[in-house]
C-alpha positions as CSV (number, residue, x, y, z in Angstrom):
1,M,-6.1,-41.7,-5.9
2,S,-4.4,-45.2,-6.1
3,N,-4.8,-48.8,-4.6
4,I,-2.4,-50.5,-2.3
5,V,-1.8,-54.1,-1.1
6,I,0.3,-55.0,2.0
7,V,1.8,-58.5,1.5
8,E,3.7,-60.7,3.8
9,S,6.9,-61.6,2.1
10,K,8.8,-60.7,-1.2
11,N,7.7,-63.9,-2.8
12,D,4.2,-63.0,-2.2
13,K,4.7,-59.6,-3.6
14,F,6.1,-61.2,-7.0
15,F,3.4,-63.4,-7.2
16,M,0.6,-60.8,-6.5
17,Q,2.2,-58.5,-8.9
18,A,1.9,-61.1,-11.8
19,M,-1.8,-61.7,-10.6
20,V,-2.4,-58.0,-10.9
21,E,-1.0,-57.8,-14.3
22,K,-3.0,-60.6,-15.5
23,L,-6.2,-58.9,-14.1
24,N,-5.1,-55.5,-15.7
25,C,-5.9,-53.9,-12.1
26,D,-4.7,-50.5,-10.9
27,I,-3.0,-51.7,-7.8
28,Q,0.3,-50.9,-6.1
29,V,1.7,-54.1,-4.3
30,D,3.6,-52.5,-1.3
31,P,6.9,-53.5,0.2
32,P,6.2,-56.7,2.1
33,I,6.0,-57.2,5.8
34,Y,9.2,-59.4,6.0
35,I,9.2,-62.6,8.1
36,D,11.1,-65.9,7.9
37,D,9.8,-67.9,5.0
38,Y,10.1,-70.8,7.1
39,K,8.5,-69.5,10.1
40,S,4.9,-70.4,10.8
41,L,2.5,-67.3,10.6
42,E,2.0,-67.5,14.2
43,G,5.5,-65.7,14.3
44,L,4.1,-62.8,12.4
45,S,4.2,-59.8,14.6
46,E,1.2,-57.7,15.2
47,T,3.8,-54.8,15.4
48,E,5.0,-55.4,11.9
49,L,1.5,-55.2,10.6
50,I,0.6,-52.0,12.7
51,K,4.0,-50.3,11.4
52,A,2.9,-51.1,7.8
53,L,-0.6,-49.6,8.2
54,K,0.9,-46.4,10.0
55,N,3.2,-45.9,7.2
56,L,0.0,-45.4,5.0
57,I,-1.5,-42.6,7.2
58,R,-0.2,-39.8,5.5
59,K,-0.8,-41.0,2.1
60,I,-4.5,-41.5,3.0
61,D,-4.6,-38.0,4.5
62,R,-3.3,-36.5,1.4
63,K,-6.1,-38.5,-0.4
64,D,-3.1,-40.5,-2.4
65,I,-5.0,-43.9,-1.4
66,E,-8.3,-44.9,-1.9
67,K,-8.3,-48.7,-1.2
68,I,-6.1,-51.0,0.9
69,G,-5.7,-54.8,0.7
70,I,-4.0,-57.0,3.2
71,I,-3.0,-60.4,2.0
72,I,-1.4,-62.9,4.7
73,D,-1.1,-66.8,5.0
74,L,-4.0,-68.5,6.5
75,D,-1.5,-71.3,7.4
76,N,-3.1,-73.7,10.0
77,C,-5.5,-71.1,11.6
78,S,-9.1,-70.6,11.0
79,E,-10.3,-67.7,9.1
80,Q,-12.0,-66.3,12.2
81,E,-8.5,-66.3,14.0
82,R,-6.8,-64.5,11.1
83,L,-9.7,-62.0,11.1
84,K,-9.3,-61.3,14.7
85,F,-5.5,-60.7,14.4
86,V,-5.9,-58.3,11.4
87,D,-8.9,-56.5,13.3
88,R,-6.5,-55.8,16.3
89,C,-3.9,-54.2,13.9
90,I,-6.4,-52.1,12.2
91,K,-7.7,-50.8,15.4
92,Q,-4.5,-49.7,16.8
93,V,-4.0,-47.4,13.8
94,F,-7.4,-46.4,12.7
95,Q,-11.0,-45.7,13.6
96,A,-12.6,-48.8,11.9
97,E,-15.5,-51.1,11.8
98,T,-15.0,-54.7,12.8
99,L,-13.5,-56.8,10.3
100,S,-15.8,-59.7,10.1
101,S,-15.0,-61.2,6.7
102,T,-12.5,-61.5,3.8
103,K,-13.0,-60.0,0.3
104,Q,-15.4,-57.3,1.8
105,F,-14.4,-53.4,2.4
106,I,-14.7,-51.8,5.7
107,D,-14.6,-48.2,6.2
108,I,-11.3,-46.8,8.0
109,C,-10.6,-43.1,9.3
110,T,-7.4,-41.3,10.3
111,D,-7.2,-39.1,13.3
112,R,-7.5,-36.3,10.9
113,G,-11.0,-37.5,9.6
114,T,-9.7,-38.9,6.2
115,N,-11.5,-41.9,5.0
116,A,-10.4,-44.9,3.0
117,K,-11.7,-48.6,2.6
118,L,-9.7,-51.9,3.6
119,A,-10.1,-55.3,2.9
120,C,-8.2,-58.4,3.5
121,Y,-7.5,-62.0,2.1
122,F,-5.8,-65.0,3.3
123,T,-3.7,-67.1,1.1
124,N,-4.9,-70.7,1.2
125,V,-6.2,-73.8,-0.6
126,G,-9.1,-75.7,0.6
127,G,-8.9,-73.7,4.1
128,K,-5.3,-74.1,5.0
129,G,-1.9,-73.1,3.7
130,E,0.2,-70.4,2.3
131,L,1.9,-69.4,-1.1
132,E,3.7,-72.5,-1.8
133,T,0.5,-74.4,-1.1
134,L,-1.3,-72.4,-3.8
135,L,1.7,-72.4,-6.2
136,K,1.7,-76.4,-5.8
137,A,-2.0,-76.3,-6.8
138,I,-1.7,-74.2,-9.8
139,K,1.6,-75.9,-11.4
140,A,0.9,-76.0,-15.3
141,R,3.8,-78.4,-16.3
142,E,4.2,-81.9,-16.0
143,S,6.2,-82.5,-12.6
144,P,7.7,-85.9,-12.4
145,H,10.6,-84.7,-10.2
146,A,8.5,-82.8,-7.7
147,D,5.8,-85.6,-7.5
148,C,8.3,-88.3,-6.7
149,L,8.6,-86.6,-3.3
150,N,5.6,-88.4,-2.6
151,S,7.4,-91.6,-2.5
152,W,10.2,-90.0,-0.4
153,K,7.7,-88.8,2.0
154,T,6.3,-92.1,2.5
155,C,9.8,-93.7,2.9
156,I,10.6,-90.9,5.6
157,E,7.4,-91.7,7.5
158,S,8.1,-95.3,7.5
159,Q,11.5,-94.6,9.2
160,G,9.4,-93.1,12.0
161,Q,10.2,-89.4,10.9
162,Q,7.7,-86.7,10.1
163,I,7.6,-83.9,7.7
164,N,4.7,-81.3,8.1
165,Q,2.7,-80.3,5.1
166,K,4.2,-76.9,5.2
167,G,7.6,-78.1,4.6
168,F,6.8,-80.6,2.3
169,D,4.9,-78.1,0.0
170,K,7.8,-75.8,0.1
171,F,10.3,-78.6,-0.8
172,W,7.9,-79.7,-3.7
173,V,8.0,-76.2,-5.1
174,S,11.5,-76.0,-4.9
175,I,12.1,-79.2,-6.9
176,Y,9.3,-78.3,-9.3
177,L,11.3,-74.9,-10.2
178,R,14.6,-76.6,-10.0
179,Y,14.3,-79.8,-11.9
180,D,10.9,-79.8,-13.8
181,T,10.7,-76.3,-15.2
182,C,14.4,-75.2,-15.6
183,S,15.7,-74.9,-19.1
184,D,19.1,-76.1,-20.2
185,N,20.2,-72.4,-20.3
186,E,18.7,-71.6,-17.1
187,Q,20.5,-74.5,-15.5
188,Q,23.7,-72.5,-15.9
189,Q,22.4,-69.9,-13.5
190,A,19.8,-72.1,-11.5
191,G,20.3,-70.3,-8.3
192,R,19.1,-67.2,-9.8
193,K,16.6,-68.4,-12.3
194,C,15.1,-71.7,-10.8
195,T,14.7,-71.3,-7.1
196,M,12.4,-69.5,-4.6
197,S,15.5,-67.1,-4.1
198,G,15.2,-66.2,-7.6
199,F,11.4,-65.9,-7.6
200,D,11.5,-62.4,-9.0
201,Y,12.9,-63.8,-12.2
202,V,10.7,-66.8,-12.4
203,M,7.4,-64.5,-12.0
204,K,9.0,-62.2,-14.7
205,H,9.8,-64.6,-17.2
206,K,8.2,-67.8,-16.6
207,K,4.6,-67.0,-15.8
208,D,3.5,-69.9,-18.0
209,I,4.7,-72.7,-15.6
210,W,1.7,-71.6,-13.4
211,D,-2.2,-72.3,-14.5
212,W,-3.6,-68.9,-14.1
213,D,-7.1,-70.3,-14.8
214,N,-7.2,-72.9,-12.1
215,P,-9.9,-72.6,-9.9
216,A,-7.7,-72.6,-6.7
217,L,-7.1,-68.8,-7.8
218,D,-10.9,-67.8,-8.1
219,D,-11.1,-66.4,-4.5
220,L,-7.9,-64.4,-4.9
221,K,-9.2,-63.0,-8.3
222,E,-12.3,-62.1,-6.4
223,F,-10.3,-60.3,-4.0
224,F,-8.5,-58.3,-6.5
225,T,-11.5,-57.4,-8.4
226,L,-12.6,-55.3,-5.5
227,F,-9.8,-52.9,-6.6
228,C,-10.3,-53.0,-10.4
């Protein structure tokens, strides 16, 4: 039997795969629930999560899966709001206990009476945010180019304009990848090797640009150890 984790986007998948490798856990990171990376999580459709869960029923009935994880962004919602969202989706597919907390398994059961366990985690830093929020918090290199965006943000705001934190964090990470961590050789193929569009390359070849011992990862590590 194996374990599987459903994630929200392809970049979440690349990051979580790297985390799993660091922890040496036997977990398969499932194809992601695709949404627009620049759309708030309120745009995440229950239909998509329900569909992803339904796709696991046959594997559960064959007893190919023992444990299921769901990782989605907390964004600006409360943990309870996210728990209610996931709980509604689970109960559309399985007979299940009420999901009342993260990092804790509940028992689920298919219509054929096959049991499995399910837990969830919401990507965040300090109770809000998403993947880029986490990446910004765990950067391991000097980041003068990205950090200068703080002055840019102050300037923009002084002109009566606003940029939300979600957009700022995405911009910060993109500059960090492009200008603070991109080697001279990689600069020749910057679009493929130094951007979030090329995040698969980053997570395969440049894991050291992130601080894997940062306390911001402690909760996520705790979640993954449920599967180890």
